[in-house]
C-alpha positions in Angstrom: 0.0 0.0 0.0 1.5 3.3 -1.1 2.2 5.8 1.6 0.2 9.0 1.0 1.2 12.5 2.3 -1.5 14.9 3.2 -0.9 18.4 1.6 -3.1 21.5 1.5 -4.6 20.5 -1.8 -5.1 16.8 -1.0 -3.0 13.6 -0.9 0.3 13.1 -2.6 2.2 9.9 -3.4 6.0 9.6 -3.0 7.8 7.9 -5.9 11.5 7.0 -5.5 14.0 5.2 -7.6 17.6 4.6 -6.5 21.0 4.3 -8.3 23.4 2.6 -6.0 27.2 2.7 -6.7 28.9 -0.3 -5.1 32.7 -0.6 -5.3 33.7 -4.1 -6.3 35.8 -6.2 -3.9 38.9 -6.8 -6.0 42.6 -6.3 -5.5 43.1 -4.1 -8.6 41.2 -1.5 -10.6 38.8 -2.0 -13.5 41.2 -1.3 -16.3 44.6 -1.2 -14.6 46.8 -3.2 -12.2 46.8 -0.5 -9.5 45.7 -1.4 -6.0 42.1 -0.6 -5.1 42.7 -0.8 -1.3 41.0 2.1 0.6 43.0 4.4 2.9 46.4 4.8 1.2 48.3 8.1 1.1 46.9 10.3 -1.6 48.0 9.5 -5.2 50.0 6.4 -4.3 47.7 3.9 -6.1 47.8 5.5 -9.5 49.1 3.9 -12.7 49.7 5.7 -16.0 46.3 4.3 -17.1 44.5 5.9 -14.1 46.3 9.2 -14.6 45.2 9.1 -18.3 48.7 9.5 -19.7 48.7 9.7 -23.6 48.8 6.3 -25.3 47.7 4.3 -22.3 45.2 1.6 -23.1 42.6 0.0 -20.7 42.7 -3.7 -20.1 39.6 -5.2 -18.6 39.9 -7.0 -15.2 38.4 -10.5 -15.6 37.7 -11.0 -11.9 35.6 -7.8 -11.8 33.4 -9.3 -14.6 32.9 -12.4 -12.5 32.0 -10.3 -9.5 29.4 -8.4 -11.5 27.8 -11.6 -12.9 27.7 -13.0 -9.3 26.0 -9.8 -8.1 23.5 -10.0 -11.0 22.6 -13.6 -10.1 22.3 -12.6 -6.4 19.7 -9.9 -7.2 17.7 -12.3 -9.4 18.6 -10.5 -12.6 19.1 -11.5 -16.3 22.8 -11.7 -17.3 23.4 -10.3 -20.8 25.7 -12.5 -22.9 27.0 -9.3 -24.7 27.7 -6.0 -23.1 29.5 -2.9 -24.4 31.7 -0.3 -22.6 31.0 3.3 -23.6 32.6 6.7 -23.0 30.6 9.1 -20.8 32.0 12.5 -21.6 32.1 15.2 -18.9 34.6 17.4 -17.2 35.7 17.2 -13.5 39.1 18.1 -12.2 39.3 14.6 -10.7 38.5 12.8 -14.0 41.8 12.9 -15.8 40.5 11.3 -19.1 37.8 13.9 -19.5 35.4 10.9 -19.8 34.3 8.0 -17.7 34.3 4.4 -19.1 30.9 3.0 -18.3 28.1 1.0 -19.9 25.1 2.6 -21.5 22.7 0.8 -23.9 24.1 -2.6 -23.3 24.9 -3.3 -19.6 26.2 -6.6 -18.3 23.1 -7.2 -16.1 19.5 -6.6 -17.1 16.1 -6.7 -15.2 15.7 -8.3 -11.8 13.9 -8.1 -8.5 14.7 -7.8 -4.8 12.4 -8.8 -1.9 12.6 -6.2 0.9 11.4 -6.7 4.5 9.3 -3.7 5.7 9.1 -2.4 9.3 5.4 -3.5 9.6 6.4 -7.2 9.0 5.3 -7.3 5.4 7.5 -7.9 2.3 7.6 -6.1 -1.0 9.3 -6.7 -4.3 11.4 -3.8 -5.8 12.3 -4.1 -9.5 15.9 -3.8 -10.7 16.2 -2.0 -14.1 19.8 -2.8 -14.8 23.3 -3.1 -13.4 26.3 -1.9 -15.2 30.1 -1.7 -14.6 32.0 1.6 -14.7 35.2 3.2 -13.4 35.1 5.6 -10.4 36.4 9.1 -10.6 39.1 10.5 -8.3 38.4 12.7 -5.3 38.6 16.5 -5.0 39.7 17.6 -1.5 38.6 21.1 -0.6 39.5 21.4 3.1 43.3 21.2 3.0 44.0 24.8 1.9 42.2 28.1 2.2 42.3 28.9 -1.5 43.2 25.7 -3.3 41.6 22.3 -3.9 43.6 19.1 -4.2 43.0 16.1 -6.3 43.5 12.5 -5.1 43.5 9.9 -7.9 43.7 6.8 -5.7 40.0 6.1 -6.4 40.3 6.9 -10.1 39.6 3.7 -12.1 38.3 1.6 -9.2 35.6 -0.8 -10.4 32.0 0.2 -9.6 28.7 -1.6 -10.1 25.8 0.8 -10.6 22.6 -0.9 -9.6 19.5 1.0 -10.8 16.1 0.3 -9.3 12.7 0.8 -10.9 10.7 3.7 -9.4 8.9 1.2 -7.1 9.8 2.7 -3.7 7.0 4.6 -2.0 8.5 6.3 1.1 11.6 6.6 3.3 11.0 3.3 5.2 10.9 1.4 1.9 14.0 3.2 0.7 16.0 2.3 3.8 14.7 -1.3 3.7 15.7 -1.6 0.0 19.2 -0.2 0.6 19.6 -2.4 3.7 18.7 -5.6 1.8 20.8 -4.7 -1.2 23.8 -4.1 1.0 23.2 -7.4 2.9 23.1 -9.3 -0.4 26.3 -7.8 -1.7 28.1 -8.6 1.6 26.8 -12.2 1.5 28.1 -12.5 -2.0 31.4 -10.9 -1.2 31.2 -8.5 -4.1 31.1 -5.2 -2.1 31.9 -4.6 1.5 29.0 -2.1 1.8 31.0 0.4 4.0 29.0 3.5 3.2 31.1 5.7 5.5 34.2 4.8 3.4 32.4 5.6 0.2 32.5 2.0 -1.1 28.7 2.1 -1.4 26.7 5.3 -2.0 23.2 6.0 -3.3 21.7 8.6 -5.6 18.1 9.0 -4.5 15.6 10.1 -7.2 12.6 11.6 -5.5 9.3 12.9 -7.1 5.7 13.3 -5.9 2.4 13.1 -7.8 -1.3 12.9 -7.1 -2.4 9.3 -6.8 -2.9 7.8 -10.3 -1.2 10.7 -12.1 1.8 10.4 -14.4 5.2 10.4 -12.8 6.3 13.8 -11.5 9.5 15.7 -12.2 12.3 14.2 -10.1 15.2 15.6 -8.2 18.3 13.5 -7.7 20.0 13.6 -4.3 23.6 12.7 -5.1 26.0 10.5 -3.2 24.0 9.9 0.0 26.3 7.8 2.2 24.3 6.4 5.1 20.9 4.8 5.8 20.0 7.6 8.2 20.9 10.2 5.5 18.6 8.4 3.0 15.7 8.6 5.4 16.5 12.3 6.3 16.9 13.5 2.7 13.6 12.0 1.7 11.9 13.5 4.7 13.2 16.9 3.7 12.8 16.7 -0.1 9.2 15.5 -0.2 7.6 18.4 1.7 9.8 20.8 -0.4 8.4 19.5 -3.7 4.8 19.4 -2.4 5.1 23.0 -1.3 6.4 24.1 -4.7 3.6 22.3 -6.5 0.8 23.5 -4.2 2.0 27.1 -4.6 1.6 26.7 -8.4 5.3 26.3 -9.3 7.1 23.5 -11.0 9.7 21.1 -9.7 13.0 21.5 -11.6 14.8 18.4 -12.7 18.2 18.8 -11.1 20.9 17.2 -9.0 20.9 18.2 -5.4 23.2 17.5 -2.5 22.3 16.4 1.1 23.8 18.8 3.7 23.8 16.9 7.0 24.9 20.0 8.9 21.9 22.0 7.9 19.6 19.0 7.5 18.5 20.0 4.0 19.0 19.3 0.3 20.5 22.1 -1.9 20.8 22.6 -5.6 24.0 21.4 -7.2 23.3 21.6 -11.0 20.6 21.0 -13.5 20.1 17.3 -14.3 21.7 16.2 -17.5 20.0 13.9 -20.0 21.9 11.0 -21.5 22.6 12.9 -24.8 24.5 15.6 -22.8 27.2 13.0 -22.1 27.7 12.2 -25.8 28.0 8.4 -25.1 29.7 6.3 -27.7 31.3 2.8 -27.6 34.8 3.0 -26.3 37.1 2.3 -29.3 39.8 0.8 -27.1 37.6 -1.9 -25.6 36.0 -4.8 -27.6 32.4 -5.9 -26.7 32.3 -8.2 -23.7 31.0 -11.7 -24.4 30.0 -14.0 -21.6 28.8 -17.6 -22.4 25.9 -19.4 -20.7 28.4 -22.0 -19.4 30.4 -19.2 -17.7 27.3 -17.8 -16.1 26.2 -21.3 -14.8 29.7 -22.0 -13.5 29.5 -18.7 -11.4 25.9 -19.6 -10.3 27.3 -22.8 -8.7 29.6 -20.7 -6.4 26.7 -18.6 -4.9 26.3 -18.8 -1.2 22.9 -19.3 0.6 21.6 -15.7 0.2 19.7 -13.7 2.9 16.2 -14.5 1.8 16.9 -18.2 1.3 18.4 -18.3 4.8 15.5 -16.3 6.3 12.9 -18.7 4.9 14.9 -21.7 6.0 15.2 -20.4 9.5 11.5 -19.9 9.6 10.7 -23.3 8.2 13.3 -25.5 9.9 13.7 -23.7 13.2 10.2 -22.2 13.6 11.5 -18.7 14.0 9.3 -15.6 13.6 9.8 -13.3 10.6 11.2 -10.7 13.0 13.7 -13.1 14.7 14.8 -14.6 11.4 15.3 -11.1 9.8 17.4 -9.9 12.8 19.6 -13.0 12.7 20.2 -13.0 8.9 21.1 -9.3 8.8 24.8 -10.3 8.9 26.2 -13.5 7.5 28.5 -13.9 10.6 25.5 -13.5 12.9 23.5 -16.2 11.0 26.5 -18.6 11.2 26.9 -17.9 14.9 23.2 -18.6 15.5 23.4 -21.9 13.7 26.3 -23.0 15.9 24.4 -22.0 19.1 21.2 -23.7 18.1 23.0 -27.0 17.2 21.3 -29.7 19.3 19.5 -26.9 21.3 16.1 -25.4 21.4 16.2 -23.2 18.2 13.7 -20.5 19.6 15.5 -20.4 22.9 18.8 -20.0 21.1 17.4 -17.1 19.0 16.2 -15.4 22.2 19.7 -15.6 23.8 21.5 -14.5 20.6 19.2 -11.5 19.9 18.3 -10.3 23.4 21.2 -11.2 25.6 24.3 -11.4 23.3 23.5 -8.7 20.7 22.1 -6.6 23.5 25.3 -6.5 25.5 27.5 -6.3 22.3 25.5 -3.3 21.1 25.7 -1.6 24.5 29.5 -2.0 24.6 29.8 -1.2 20.8 31.6 -4.5 20.3 31.3 -6.3 16.9 30.3 -10.0 17.0 33.8 -10.9 15.7 35.2 -9.6 19.0 32.6 -11.3 21.3 34.1 -12.8 24.4 31.5 -15.6 24.3 32.0 -18.1 21.4 29.0 -19.7 19.8 29.8 -23.1 21.2 30.0 -21.6 24.7 26.6 -19.9 24.4 25.2 -23.2 23.1 26.7 -24.9 26.3 24.8 -22.4 28.5 21.5 -23.1 26.7 22.1 -26.8 27.1 22.4 -26.3 30.9 19.1 -24.4 31.0 17.4 -27.1 28.9 18.5 -30.0 31.1 17.5 -28.2 34.2 21.1 -27.9 35.5 20.4 -24.2 36.1 17.4 -22.0 35.9 16.8 -19.2 33.4 17.4 -16.6 36.1 20.7 -18.1 37.2 21.7 -18.4 33.5 21.7 -14.6 33.2 24.2 -14.4 36.1 26.3 -17.1 34.4 26.1 -15.3 31.1 27.4 -12.1 32.7 30.3 -14.0 34.2 31.0 -15.6 30.8 31.1 -12.2 29.1 33.6 -11.0 31.7 35.9 -14.0 31.8 35.3 -15.9 28.5 35.0 -19.1 30.7 32.6 -22.0 29.8 29.2 -22.0 31.4 29.7 -25.4 33.0 33.0 -24.3 34.6 31.3 -21.2 36.1 28.4 -23.3 37.4 30.8 -25.8 39.0 33.0 -23.1 40.5 30.2 -21.1 42.1 28.0 -24.0 43.1 25.1 -22.8 41.0 23.6 -26.1 40.1 19.8 -26.1 40.3 18.3 -28.1 43.2 15.8 -30.6 41.7 15.7 -33.0 44.7 12.1 -32.7 45.9 13.0 -33.7 49.4 15.5 -30.7 49.7 13.0 -28.3 48.2 10.2 -29.5 50.6 12.5 -28.9 53.6 13.0 -25.3 52.5 9.2 -24.9 51.8 8.4 -26.2 55.3 10.8 -23.7 56.8 9.2 -20.8 54.9 5.7 -21.9 55.9 6.7 -22.3 59.6 8.2 -18.7 59.6 5.1 -17.1 58.0 2.0 -18.4 59.8 0.1 -15.1 59.3 0.6 -15.1 55.6 -0.3 -18.8 55.4 -3.7 -18.0 57.1 -4.3 -15.0 54.8 -3.5 -17.2 51.7 -5.9 -19.9 52.9 -8.4 -17.2 53.5 -8.5 -16.3 49.8 -5.5 -13.9 49.3 -4.2 -15.9 46.3 -1.6 -13.2 45.4 0.4 -14.2 48.4 1.5 -17.3 46.5 4.2 -15.2 44.7 5.5 -14.1 48.2 6.0 -17.8 49.2 7.7 -18.6 45.9 10.1 -15.6 46.4 10.9 -16.7 49.9 11.7 -20.2 48.9 13.9 -19.0 46.0 15.7 -16.6 48.4 16.4 -19.3 50.9 17.7 -21.7 48.2 19.9 -18.8 46.8 17.9 -19.1 43.5 19.0 -22.7 43.0 15.6 -24.4 43.6 13.9 -25.6 40.4 11.1 -23.0 39.9 8.6 -25.6 38.4 9.2 -27.9 41.4 8.8 -25.1 43.9 5.4 -24.1 42.3 4.1 -27.6 42.3 5.2 -28.5 45.9 4.1 -25.1 47.3 0.6 -25.6 45.9 0.3 -29.0 47.6 1.6 -27.8 50.9 -0.6 -24.7 51.1 -3.8 -26.3 49.9 
């Protein structure tokens, strides 16, 4: 159901399409042997090809092509057997060639679809228009000198996949859900690390509004948005801006805008160019790229289990809710960790401990799962002790806290601290008899109809047993003794 915004002249529908630039995980650049590793000193990863020295010819990186095909298969898209590299002509100080090698009419990947999980628990399919390969530009640095800008060409020529969606997104929540799922898929595939803060994944967000049922409105493109939060914020700002213009009788200008996080607003950068402004033509230095069906099928066999496959398997095999399954599959390492924890254990109980206890404390301490002091097998061991009634769920939380502090196994902590649950009914009865003998007034009140006092007796028994008495046995024996 499309999200409608109430304006002064009635309801408006938000229409969003996204162009996501994802840097390919590869050791070298798209057309040269220079390193593509992030974070080096400026202009240290630049070959003569990247610097566009006269007579230098591009040579296509075969591994990048494989990564692109893998990505296309991961987003359920058609792989085109023939694709063509074109020159996209425009001037930037950090674009040494004066053109960018990209793909235009014949991209390597065609139409596809991604299933996104929405905050209300529903799912929606977002169409993919295409995905093409292109080289990145360099970077202009404006904050190093009061009157000069510097150019860093380390990024020049790095391999990018541009993934273009259909205008199927209907609001900020859907936009964030789409980008989150796309990033998740790329990380599972190992084709892009998805680090938006490093610029290895960034989104151009095309936003327009229209009256429900009308033709598509004029769009503004918000360029290079580099976080999920910023995607949400720029849509929240841009939609009312466009509605206000239209309701005042004006027209939205087709333009490229920038998101300014300091001022929390979008601002105009330049009028939006059409394809013909770039004077695209096939690059004369690069032959058409031909990929056989056998090559495509060979790459298909290397695909890992992808997020949606894993999510549905966890729901079917382990009985997890959509919410729990979605949280667990958000990161591949998290899903792997969960599977080790749930091995031979209650799967739902394992999910509760991973999501609520482990992720809760890791998030609080800003610790990644890879640095967790509790290994998956150790957490599985703790859950096994709860399941076989060695310890109660309450004591398990104390054991968990000690495990987090010391990295010791649960069984060792239980043994050291004498925390084994008392299941011997004779021992529990003896404690119950003591509590009843010490509280004759409350016994009389309970028998007189004050049922709520039952909780008081349970609490006293647990206190006397230092929390070690089996709660189920305590409840059962107390009811008999007090009746």
